[in-house]
C-alpha positions as CSV (number, residue, x, y, z in Angstrom):
1,M,-38.9,183.4,16.6
2,K,-37.5,186.0,14.7
3,K,-39.0,184.7,11.6
4,V,-42.2,184.4,13.4
5,F,-42.2,188.0,14.5
6,A,-41.3,189.0,11.2
7,T,-44.2,187.2,9.6
8,L,-46.7,188.9,11.9
9,L,-45.2,192.4,11.2
10,C,-45.8,191.6,7.4
11,A,-49.4,190.2,8.1
12,L,-50.4,193.4,9.9
13,A,-48.9,195.6,7.1
14,L,-51.0,193.3,4.5
15,F,-54.1,193.5,6.6
16,S,-54.1,197.2,6.5
17,A,-54.0,197.4,2.6
18,Q,-57.8,197.5,2.3
19,V,-57.7,201.4,3.4
20,N,-58.2,204.0,0.6
21,A,-58.4,207.6,0.9
22,Q,-59.5,209.0,4.3
23,S,-62.3,211.4,4.7
24,T,-61.7,212.6,8.3
25,S,-59.0,212.6,11.0
26,D,-59.5,212.8,14.5
27,L,-58.3,212.2,18.0
28,G,-59.8,210.3,20.7
29,T,-59.0,208.4,24.0
30,W,-60.3,204.8,25.2
31,S,-60.1,204.3,29.0
32,S,-61.2,201.1,30.6
33,I,-61.1,199.1,34.0
34,Q,-61.4,195.3,33.4
35,L,-61.8,192.5,36.2
36,I,-61.2,189.0,35.8
37,K,-61.9,186.3,38.4
38,S,-60.3,182.9,38.0
39,F,-61.8,179.7,39.1
40,G,-59.3,177.4,37.7
41,A,-60.0,176.7,34.0
42,P,-63.5,178.8,34.4
43,Y,-63.4,182.4,34.6
44,A,-66.1,185.3,35.1
45,M,-65.4,188.8,33.7
46,A,-66.5,192.6,33.7
47,R,-65.4,195.5,31.9
48,L,-66.3,199.3,31.9
49,E,-65.0,201.5,29.1
50,H,-65.3,205.1,28.1
51,R,-64.4,206.5,24.6
52,S,-63.8,210.0,23.6
53,Y,-63.8,211.8,20.1
54,D,-63.7,215.2,18.7
55,N,-60.3,216.1,19.5
56,I,-60.9,214.5,23.1
57,G,-63.9,217.2,23.5
58,S,-66.8,214.6,23.5
59,T,-68.1,211.3,24.6
60,E,-68.5,208.8,21.9
61,C,-69.9,206.3,23.4
62,W,-69.3,203.9,26.9
63,F,-70.3,200.5,27.7
64,A,-70.4,197.9,30.5
65,M,-69.9,194.3,30.0
66,A,-70.1,191.1,32.3
67,G,-69.7,187.5,31.0
68,A,-68.0,184.2,31.7
69,G,-65.9,181.8,29.9
70,T,-63.3,178.8,30.3
71,N,-59.9,177.7,29.3
72,F,-60.6,174.5,27.4
73,N,-56.8,173.7,27.3
74,S,-53.4,175.5,27.3
75,W,-53.9,177.3,24.1
76,L,-57.8,177.7,23.5
77,K,-60.2,179.7,25.5
78,G,-63.8,181.0,24.9
79,D,-66.3,183.2,26.8
80,L,-69.9,184.4,26.3
81,S,-70.9,187.9,27.6
82,Y,-73.5,190.8,27.5
83,E,-72.6,194.3,26.6
84,Y,-74.9,197.5,27.3
85,W,-73.8,200.3,25.0
86,S,-74.7,204.0,25.4
87,I,-73.5,206.1,22.0
88,P,-73.9,209.7,22.5
89,S,-72.2,210.4,19.4
90,A,-75.2,208.5,17.3
91,G,-78.0,210.5,19.1
92,D,-78.0,208.8,22.4
93,M,-78.4,205.5,20.7
94,V,-78.7,202.4,22.9
95,Q,-77.4,199.0,22.0
96,H,-77.4,195.5,23.8
97,K,-75.2,193.2,22.7
98,A,-74.7,189.4,22.9
99,V,-71.0,188.2,22.2
100,L,-69.3,185.0,21.7
101,S,-65.8,184.8,21.4
102,L,-62.8,181.9,20.8
103,T,-59.2,182.6,21.2
104,E,-56.3,180.4,20.3
105,T,-53.0,181.4,21.7
106,L,-49.4,179.9,20.8
107,K,-46.4,180.7,22.9
108,R,-42.7,180.1,22.5
109,E,-40.2,181.5,24.9
110,G,-41.4,185.1,25.4
111,L,-43.3,185.4,22.3
112,A,-47.2,184.7,22.2
113,V,-49.4,185.2,19.0
114,A,-53.0,185.1,19.6
115,V,-56.0,184.7,17.1
116,R,-59.3,185.8,18.4
117,Q,-62.6,185.3,16.5
118,K,-65.6,187.3,18.1
119,Y,-69.3,187.1,16.8
120,E,-71.6,190.0,18.0
121,L,-75.3,190.1,18.0
122,A,-76.4,193.8,18.5
123,Y,-80.1,194.9,19.1
124,N,-81.2,198.6,18.8
125,P,-84.5,198.9,20.8
126,A,-85.3,202.3,19.4
127,A,-85.2,201.0,15.7
128,K,-86.1,197.3,16.8
129,S,-83.2,196.0,14.6
130,F,-80.6,193.6,14.8
131,S,-77.0,193.6,13.3
132,N,-74.6,190.8,13.1
133,T,-70.7,191.4,13.1
134,L,-67.7,189.2,13.0
135,R,-64.6,190.4,14.3
136,T,-61.1,188.7,13.6
137,R,-57.9,189.9,15.8
138,L,-54.4,188.9,15.5
139,R,-52.2,189.9,18.4
140,G,-48.3,189.5,18.8
141,Q,-46.6,190.2,22.0
142,Y,-43.2,189.6,23.7
143,K,-42.4,189.3,27.3
144,A,-38.7,189.9,28.3
145,P,-37.3,188.2,31.2
146,D,-37.2,190.1,34.4
147,S,-39.2,193.0,32.8
148,R,-42.5,194.3,33.9
149,F,-43.4,195.4,30.2
150,T,-44.9,193.1,27.6
151,P,-45.1,195.2,24.2
152,Y,-47.7,194.1,21.6
153,L,-48.8,194.7,18.2
154,M,-52.5,194.1,17.3
155,Y,-54.9,194.2,14.3
156,E,-58.5,193.8,14.5
157,Y,-61.0,193.6,11.3
158,F,-64.7,194.2,11.6
159,S,-66.9,192.6,9.1
160,S,-70.5,192.9,8.6
161,L,-72.5,189.6,8.4
162,D,-75.6,191.5,7.1
163,G,-74.1,192.1,3.6
164,K,-72.4,195.6,4.1
165,G,-68.9,194.1,4.0
166,W,-65.9,196.1,6.1
167,V,-67.2,198.0,8.9
168,R,-63.9,199.1,10.7
169,S,-60.5,198.0,11.4
170,L,-57.9,198.9,14.5
171,H,-54.5,199.0,14.3
172,Y,-52.7,198.9,17.8
173,A,-49.1,199.5,19.3
174,G,-49.0,199.1,23.1
175,T,-47.6,197.4,26.1
176,E,-48.9,196.0,29.1
177,I,-47.1,197.1,32.3
178,S,-47.3,194.6,35.4
179,L,-47.9,196.2,38.8
180,G,-47.8,192.6,40.5
181,G,-50.4,190.9,42.4
182,G,-52.5,190.4,39.2
183,H,-52.8,194.2,38.7
184,S,-51.7,195.8,35.4
185,F,-51.9,198.7,33.2
186,D,-52.3,198.6,29.2
187,L,-51.3,201.6,27.5
188,F,-51.4,201.7,23.7
189,Y,-51.7,204.1,20.6
190,M,-54.4,203.0,18.0
191,Y,-55.2,204.1,14.4
192,H,-58.8,203.5,14.0
193,L,-60.4,203.2,10.6
194,F,-64.1,203.3,9.9
195,D,-66.5,203.4,7.3
196,K,-68.1,206.9,7.2
197,A,-70.7,207.3,4.5
198,G,-69.0,205.1,1.9
199,L,-65.5,206.8,2.6
200,V,-62.7,205.9,5.2
201,G,-62.9,207.9,8.2
202,A,-59.8,207.9,10.6
203,C,-59.1,208.3,14.3
204,H,-56.1,208.5,16.2
205,V,-56.8,206.8,20.0
206,L,-54.8,207.2,23.0
207,G,-55.6,204.3,25.3
208,L,-55.1,203.4,28.9
209,G,-56.5,200.4,30.7
210,Y,-56.5,198.9,34.1
211,N,-56.7,195.2,34.5
212,F,-57.1,192.9,37.7
213,V,-56.7,189.2,37.4
214,F,-57.6,187.4,40.7
């Protein structure tokens, strides 16, 4: 398992190699509440998230999500969701998103490695335009016996399917903290890189999420 974890670390480093010179650096926060209701293999989910930027002085965006999915087997699940986005940082732009995702997870002892592919179809009613994005996420986490903490490393790459190439990438280090009874916190630091008028912008993000699975 040490070899698997070392391979994951190398992959995360290699995936970050597309980054060139940065044009900006900022500090923001991402905070969220997520609920998941299990019905055996099927499940329903809802999420509310707020994001700040400008050294935590302004709201970048907020969104609400509702969806449903199913666990096809012990290692594969898929879900479909709708997201409503309000983006004050882009002139109070509104977006509607239809999102389809598949997640494969391999587990051995306390280590879990997951790959998620997510397709987003976004509609901007003001511009009457659509955009298509493919998101690929690699996540590795370790659960120590008799511990409430599950530390993880995660990388996510956003690619435009409309010919624009790389959109952004997210680089996480964090931990989930189990509170028992299906309640948990997700605490993380993220380095966010994004396209900014042909240059690479950067933002340091502090994140806190509350999750309830029931």
